[in-house]
C-alpha positions, -999 to 999 in steps of 0.1 A, spaced: 241 440 -116 240 467 -89 274 457 -77 306 477 -76 321 453 -101 293 462 -126 297 499 -120 273 505 -92 280 536 -71 269 536 -35 261 573 -35 236 570 -64 201 555 -62 196 522 -80 166 519 -104 156 488 -123 132 492 -152 111 460 -159 95 457 -193 67 431 -193 42 417 -218 17 412 -190 13 375 -190 28 357 -160 51 327 -167 56 295 -148 84 312 -129 61 340 -118 65 334 -80 103 333 -84 101 367 -102 80 381 -73 105 368 -48 135 384 -66 116 417 -69 110 416 -31 147 410 -26 156 438 -49 133 463 -31 147 452 2 182 461 -11 168 496 -19 164 491 -56 135 511 -70 116 490 -96 97 508 -123 74 485 -143 64 490 -179 36 469 -194 35 466 -231 5 451 -249 -32 448 -246 -31 418 -222 -11 434 -194 -23 425 -160 -16 457 -141 -20 439 -107 9 416 -117 30 444 -128 22 463 -96 32 432 -76 68 434 -88 71 472 -90 80 495 -61 53 514 -43 32 534 -47 23 517 -80 6 549 -91 41 563 -95 59 531 -107 36 512 -131 30 523 -167 11 505 -194 10 511 -232 -8 490 -258 22 487 -280 60 492 -279 57 520 -304 40 540 -277 69 536 -251 84 570 -261 51 587 -249 60 576 -214 93 595 -213 80 622 -189 65 597 -165 98 578 -165 118 609 -158 94 618 -129 95 583 -115 133 579 -115 151 613 -116 149 626 -81 186 631 -82 211 642 -109 224 607 -117 211 572 -112 222 536 -117 195 525 -141 192 490 -155 165 478 -180 154 442 -174 131 421 -196 110 402 -171 117 369 -188 153 372 -177 146 390 -144 148 358 -124 183 350 -137 199 383 -128 200 380 -90 
């Protein structure tokens, strides 16, 4: 992911969208470490929390800064479409982007 072999283009910003249920797993520190590495590589991480138990601080920890622009929470997945405008504003500062959606459970295995 985010490699030329996977279709990454160097002239287009990289954006990862993390969808999280809000409950840290036993691999939480490893997920944080990979998020730090991704941000250091210039990948913008947008975090979506889905559910009533989302810990926004945890989501903000793995998302890019400022979290007021990159962290979004809805009580159920049926409400994700309501965040479309916020997603567009958070990611579309250029005409085209390399966007990858990541479920946090698998996030640690993708780097």
